C-alpha angles and dihedrals in degrees: 000000000000131000096267091052089051090051091051092049090048092053092047092048095046096046095047106033097087098025114090093248103089120259092205092055092048092048091052090049092048091049092052092045091053092047096243110163113237116250138156089254092053092046089050091048089056085063099038093051086069087080089085093054090046092056091048094055091041088060095043093048098036089127093060091044090051090049091054091046090053089048091054088052090053095250101106120041093189090051091051091050091050091049090052091051091049090051090050091048093051098045099079092052091051092053098043093039093058091047099045108025098103094045091049093051091046098049111018105042093096135097097247094058089043092050091052090051092049090054095045092046092048091053090049092052092050092050093050092044089053090051092050096045093097093064128044115250092238095045125121095260115105137044119293119232092250090056097048114135125221090243092057090046090052091050090053089047092053090048089053089063089067088065090069084087101086112242095032095093124227090224091052098053095041093049093046090043090053093049092048089048089059102264123140113251094251090050092048091051093050093047089049090055092049092049088049092056091061101033096046093043090055094046095045093045093050094050092043091056094043100040104017096108091048092049091052092045094049102035105020124243095255092054092044093051091045090060091049092050093049090047090056094052095046092044092055090053093046094050093049090049094047095049091050093044095051092053088075105015140056129239091258096105089062091051093053090045092053093048092049092046092049091052093048095048092045089053091050091048093049090048091050092238092131132023122250 
């Protein structure tokens, strides 16, 4: 992998990590389109490159992170409650991730499974958007993040496990899970970002420890870090855009995008234009 390919992967990762369109699926598609041969190191890099997106959201939501830190120190009860809800939301993914990680990488890291997930996720978004059409996304209806219950946090955490199927999108299932649990759309989006900080940090850290030397040997440390840096910049831009967009719009555009992308990729696969 050369520097330009790393830049492209970084842009793809950053733009898609926190949007409900699946960064993993887009990275796999970009890798195939650029003719990069699949390897364990490249699959691991698709996880480790998330470090850039993690740092971007950490900077954008530093206030919430500080609130949770103060809560842990006993100086902010609301921050402590939020930290507890984040821990509850992350726990299911930790358990199922440790149990299923190898099987998922062996059987689901291909474009046909990803395409199926894009289509199913797009249909789910359109159904939920239709349900929400009667009330504006920034309206008063729905639970605020500060009023989130542990049961709702657990429901979102269980929904997050579905995103272990590449192409589903962690952001998608956590946002939809939050809305279905009674949260307002802005609160569901913010909780999704906070869960991502922990979940993605754990996944990226694990693969960095396990496959780090192989990533450096195969890709080179300069190229690998370049992709991470570009991912951070593009993720910051994507998150700011998404938060502003959802103040006045529904999730429907992401649903239509996923359906159209699934149809296009399926056509390319059937034509033999890209490898599965």
